[in-house]
N, C-alpha and C positions, 0 to 999 in steps of 0.2 A: 332631429335632428339625438344627438346621444346624446348616454346619460352619464351626468354630473363623476366625478371617482374623486376624493377626496387623494394628496398625493401621498399624500404621507402615513394614513394606513393602509395602500396600497401598497409605500416601505416597509413599513409595518408586516403589512400579511406577507412578503414576499426575502423579507429577512427572516421569520418566525419557519416560514416553509422551507430557509437553506436550514436554521439552523435545528431542526425536528432529522432535518435528511442530515447531519452531521453527526446527531447524535444518534437516529441507526445504527449508519457505517461506525463511530466508533462502541454500540454496543457491539456490538457483529464480532468486532478485530479482540476488549473485550472484556467479552459477556463472557467468558469461558472458564469451566476449570485445568487445573494445575495438568493434568493429565494428556487434556486436549493438546493444549499450549503446546504440554510436551512433544507430545507423536505429531504434531506440526510441524516445530523445530529438527525432533528427528526426517523427515520426511525430507524440508527443502536437505539438511541434511544429504543421505538419502539422493542425491536426485544433484546436484552439485557433483557428488564423489562420485556419482556414474558418466556424469556431460564430463570428468577434469579425465577417466578411464576410455574417455572415448576419444579421448583426447589426439592429435595424428602426432609420430615425432619430430619432434625440430618448430613445435608452433608454442611459444612465447604467451600466456599468463598479460590480462588483457589489468590485470592485476597484484601482480608484481614486477609489473617497469609502469606499471603508476604510484607505488609503489615506493619503489627504490631510484632513487637521482641514478644512482651511479651502474647505474644499468644500459 
């Protein structure tokens, strides 16, 4: 026969593990210096500009068509 498991404690353990995972993700996202955040933002902007620069003529941006209801 299997081991008796207290479901309340099992749920608490699962919630605690999920919370620890979320905390680790938040530490990675928010636990950076201002220089690191600015560098990541600049790199993302540079990548967006590079992608927009490679756009073919006549192609419509998905951002501008979604934001502009008259277009």
